[in-house]
C-alpha positions as CSV (number, residue, x, y, z in Angstrom):
1,M,0.0,0.0,0.0
2,S,1.3,3.5,-0.9
3,W,2.4,5.8,1.9
4,I,0.1,8.3,0.4
5,H,-3.0,6.2,1.2
6,G,-5.2,7.9,3.8
7,K,-3.2,11.1,3.9
8,T,-4.2,14.8,3.5
9,V,-2.5,16.6,0.7
10,L,-2.2,20.4,0.1
11,V,-1.3,21.7,-3.3
12,T,-0.7,25.4,-3.8
13,G,-1.7,26.6,-7.3
14,G,-3.7,23.4,-7.5
15,A,-6.6,24.8,-9.6
16,S,-4.8,24.5,-12.9
17,G,-1.7,23.1,-14.7
18,I,0.4,20.5,-13.0
19,G,-1.0,21.5,-9.7
20,Q,-4.4,20.3,-10.7
21,L,-3.0,17.1,-12.2
22,M,-1.0,16.3,-9.1
23,G,-4.1,16.7,-6.9
24,R,-5.9,14.2,-9.1
25,R,-3.0,11.8,-9.0
26,F,-2.7,11.9,-5.2
27,L,-6.4,11.1,-4.9
28,E,-5.9,8.2,-7.3
29,E,-3.1,7.0,-5.1
30,G,-5.5,6.8,-2.2
31,A,-5.1,10.2,-0.5
32,A,-8.1,10.7,1.9
33,R,-8.3,14.4,1.4
34,L,-7.1,17.1,-1.0
35,V,-6.8,20.7,-0.1
36,I,-6.2,23.3,-2.9
37,W,-4.9,26.8,-2.4
38,D,-5.2,29.1,-5.4
39,V,-5.7,32.7,-6.2
40,Q,-8.1,32.0,-9.1
41,Q,-11.5,31.8,-7.4
42,Q,-13.6,30.6,-10.3
43,A,-11.1,27.9,-11.4
44,L,-10.8,26.8,-7.8
45,A,-14.5,26.5,-7.4
46,R,-14.8,24.5,-10.6
47,V,-12.1,22.0,-9.7
48,V,-13.4,21.5,-6.2
49,A,-16.9,20.9,-7.4
50,E,-15.8,18.4,-10.1
51,L,-13.7,16.4,-7.6
52,R,-16.4,16.4,-5.0
53,A,-18.9,15.2,-7.6
54,R,-16.6,12.1,-8.0
55,G,-16.9,11.4,-4.3
56,H,-13.6,12.9,-3.1
57,D,-13.0,14.9,0.0
58,V,-11.7,18.2,-1.4
59,S,-11.4,21.6,0.2
60,G,-10.5,24.9,-1.5
61,F,-9.1,28.1,-0.1
62,V,-8.7,31.3,-2.1
63,V,-5.1,32.4,-1.2
64,D,-2.9,35.1,-2.7
65,L,0.5,33.7,-1.9
66,A,2.0,37.1,-2.1
67,D,0.2,38.0,1.1
68,P,1.8,36.5,4.2
69,E,-1.2,37.4,6.3
70,R,-3.6,35.5,4.0
71,I,-1.3,32.5,4.2
72,R,-1.4,32.6,8.0
73,A,-5.2,33.1,8.0
74,A,-5.7,30.2,5.6
75,A,-3.6,27.9,7.8
76,Q,-5.6,29.0,10.9
77,E,-8.9,28.3,9.0
78,M,-7.6,24.8,8.3
79,E,-6.6,24.2,11.9
80,A,-10.0,25.3,13.0
81,A,-11.5,22.8,10.6
82,A,-9.2,20.0,11.9
83,I,-7.4,19.7,8.6
84,A,-3.9,18.4,9.4
85,V,-1.7,18.3,6.2
86,D,0.5,15.3,5.8
87,I,1.9,16.2,2.3
88,L,2.6,19.7,1.1
89,I,3.2,20.5,-2.5
90,N,4.6,24.0,-2.9
91,N,3.7,24.3,-6.6
92,A,2.4,27.8,-7.3
93,G,4.7,30.1,-9.2
94,I,4.8,33.1,-11.6
95,V,7.2,34.4,-14.2
96,T,7.8,37.8,-15.8
97,G,9.4,37.2,-19.2
98,K,11.3,40.4,-20.0
99,V,14.8,41.7,-19.6
100,F,15.7,42.9,-16.1
101,A,15.9,46.6,-17.0
102,E,12.2,46.5,-17.9
103,H,11.1,45.0,-14.6
104,S,9.1,47.2,-12.3
105,F,9.6,47.1,-8.5
106,D,6.2,45.3,-8.3
107,D,7.4,42.7,-10.8
108,I,10.4,41.9,-8.7
109,A,8.6,41.9,-5.4
110,R,5.7,39.7,-6.5
111,T,8.0,37.1,-8.2
112,I,10.1,36.8,-5.0
113,D,7.0,36.8,-2.8
114,V,5.2,34.0,-4.7
115,N,8.1,31.9,-5.8
116,T,10.5,32.2,-2.9
117,L,8.9,33.5,0.2
118,A,5.5,31.8,0.0
119,P,6.9,28.2,0.0
120,M,8.8,29.1,3.1
121,Y,5.8,30.8,4.8
122,V,3.5,27.9,4.0
123,A,6.0,25.3,5.1
124,R,6.6,27.3,8.3
125,E,2.9,27.2,9.1
126,L,2.5,23.5,8.5
127,L,5.8,22.1,9.5
128,P,5.1,22.2,13.3
129,G,2.2,19.8,12.9
130,M,4.3,17.4,10.9
131,L,7.1,17.5,13.5
132,A,4.6,16.8,16.2
133,R,3.3,13.8,14.3
134,R,6.8,12.8,13.3
135,S,5.6,12.2,9.8
136,G,5.1,14.3,6.6
137,H,6.5,15.3,3.3
138,I,7.2,18.6,1.6
139,V,7.7,19.0,-2.1
140,N,9.2,22.2,-3.3
141,I,8.9,22.8,-7.0
142,A,11.8,25.0,-8.1
143,S,12.9,25.0,-11.8
144,A,15.8,24.2,-14.1
145,A,16.1,28.0,-14.1
146,G,17.5,27.5,-10.6
147,L,20.4,25.6,-12.3
148,V,21.0,27.6,-15.4
149,C,20.9,31.4,-15.8
150,N,18.8,32.6,-18.7
151,P,18.0,35.9,-20.4
152,K,14.5,37.4,-19.8
153,M,14.3,35.2,-16.6
154,S,16.7,37.0,-14.2
155,V,14.3,37.5,-11.3
156,Y,12.6,34.1,-11.9
157,C,16.0,32.5,-11.9
158,A,16.9,34.2,-8.7
159,S,13.7,33.1,-7.1
160,K,14.2,29.5,-8.0
161,W,17.9,29.4,-7.0
162,A,16.8,30.5,-3.6
163,V,14.2,27.8,-3.4
164,I,16.7,25.1,-4.2
165,G,19.1,26.3,-1.5
166,W,16.4,26.6,1.1
167,S,14.7,23.3,0.2
168,D,17.8,21.2,0.4
169,S,19.0,22.9,3.6
170,L,15.6,22.1,5.1
171,R,16.0,18.5,4.0
172,I,19.3,18.2,5.9
173,E,17.8,19.7,9.0
174,M,14.9,17.2,8.9
175,E,17.3,14.3,8.4
176,Q,19.7,15.4,11.1
177,G,16.8,15.8,13.5
178,K,15.4,12.4,12.6
179,T,12.0,14.1,12.3
180,G,10.3,11.7,9.9
181,V,9.6,14.6,7.5
182,G,10.8,14.1,4.0
183,I,11.8,16.9,1.6
184,T,11.9,16.6,-2.2
185,T,13.2,19.4,-4.4
186,V,12.0,19.4,-8.0
187,T,13.8,21.2,-10.9
188,P,11.8,20.8,-14.1
189,Y,12.5,22.3,-17.5
190,Y,9.8,24.2,-19.3
191,I,6.4,22.5,-18.9
192,D,3.7,22.8,-21.6
193,T,1.0,24.3,-19.4
194,G,0.6,27.8,-20.8
195,M,2.7,29.5,-18.2
196,F,5.6,29.4,-20.7
197,A,3.6,29.9,-23.9
198,G,5.8,31.0,-26.8
199,V,9.0,29.4,-25.4
200,R,11.1,27.6,-28.1
201,S,13.4,24.7,-27.2
202,P,14.9,23.1,-30.3
203,V,17.0,20.5,-28.5
204,I,15.8,19.9,-24.9
205,P,12.2,18.6,-25.0
206,I,9.5,20.7,-23.4
207,L,7.9,18.5,-20.7
208,K,4.3,17.2,-20.8
209,P,2.3,18.1,-17.7
210,D,1.1,14.5,-17.1
211,F,4.6,13.2,-17.2
212,V,5.8,15.8,-14.6
213,A,2.8,15.2,-12.3
214,N,3.3,11.5,-12.4
215,R,7.0,11.7,-11.7
216,I,6.5,14.1,-8.7
217,V,3.9,11.8,-7.1
218,A,6.3,8.9,-7.6
219,A,9.1,10.9,-6.0
220,V,6.9,11.4,-2.9
221,K,6.2,7.7,-2.8
222,S,10.0,6.9,-2.9
223,N,11.0,9.8,-0.6
224,R,13.3,11.0,-3.4
225,I,15.6,13.9,-2.4
226,L,16.0,15.6,-5.8
227,L,14.1,15.3,-9.1
228,R,15.5,16.9,-12.2
229,L,13.4,16.7,-15.3
230,P,14.3,15.7,-18.0
231,G,17.1,13.4,-16.8
232,M,19.7,15.1,-18.9
233,L,19.6,18.0,-16.5
234,N,21.6,15.9,-14.1
235,L,24.6,16.8,-16.2
236,V,24.2,20.5,-15.6
237,P,26.1,20.7,-12.3
238,L,28.9,18.7,-13.8
239,L,29.2,20.9,-16.9
240,R,29.0,24.1,-14.8
241,G,31.7,22.8,-12.6
242,I,34.2,21.7,-15.3
243,L,33.6,24.2,-18.1
244,P,34.8,27.8,-18.2
245,A,31.9,30.2,-18.1
246,R,32.2,31.2,-21.8
247,W,32.3,27.5,-22.8
248,F,29.2,26.8,-20.7
249,D,27.5,29.8,-22.4
250,K,28.4,28.3,-25.8
251,V,27.1,24.8,-24.9
252,G,23.9,25.8,-23.0
253,G,23.2,29.0,-24.7
254,D,24.1,28.5,-28.3
255,W,24.3,24.7,-29.0
256,L,21.2,23.8,-26.9
257,G,19.4,27.1,-27.6
258,V,18.5,27.7,-23.9
259,Y,19.6,31.4,-23.9
260,H,17.2,32.1,-26.8
261,S,14.3,30.0,-25.5
262,M,12.5,33.1,-24.1
263,D,12.8,35.2,-27.2
264,D,9.2,34.8,-28.3
265,F,7.8,34.3,-24.8
266,K,4.1,35.2,-24.4
267,G,3.1,33.5,-21.1
268,R,-0.4,32.7,-19.9
269,Q,-2.7,35.4,-21.2
């Protein structure tokens, strides 16, 4: 029987994209309850209603992850409703696809708030319960952009580099303390969900949402430490370590086309 069976799962940004797919997969794996946090009220209501109609125990909370007070309030609402989260999926994220000089202060702040600070705030609210039960799992979805710098993604890259450092440090703390709480860090390449509409990648394949969702759920089941997708991304740390910066620019930027992947970025409209 899967460790997921009978557990309560919270997915941020779970009303669309891979967040929605992961929620469904966790329920298929036997999760007893799914909790979805999302800023899109109509999409959230639709997904919750659909899953409830199929007989699942699903709760939805409208949460703007850029607002720490709303995160705290939602966590308190869940505690009052006796919802104890066993598996947290920090999935929600945003991207502003333009050169850094064109970013507004609000662009910068909101990207860091949602992509970097929110996963920390949400984990900080829910971790004490996991520690008390000596059981739990947190998945932090970073990005391949946390491994490779990329034009028109500077603030996004910064936000995801920070998540990787925090997430793996948290893992070590949990392991040293023998807490029973697992931490998985995920660094996917572009995913075909609409968030990166317009992106071109002539060599490295753009990932399919179902594939990513299935691999993340499998990573929770196996308590995997790090999941890089696709697998060829496992070579990135080695190449960055042995190649001079200009050579890495040539390989990653020119030969693989990564540095021009955002040239025609449109994003989710």
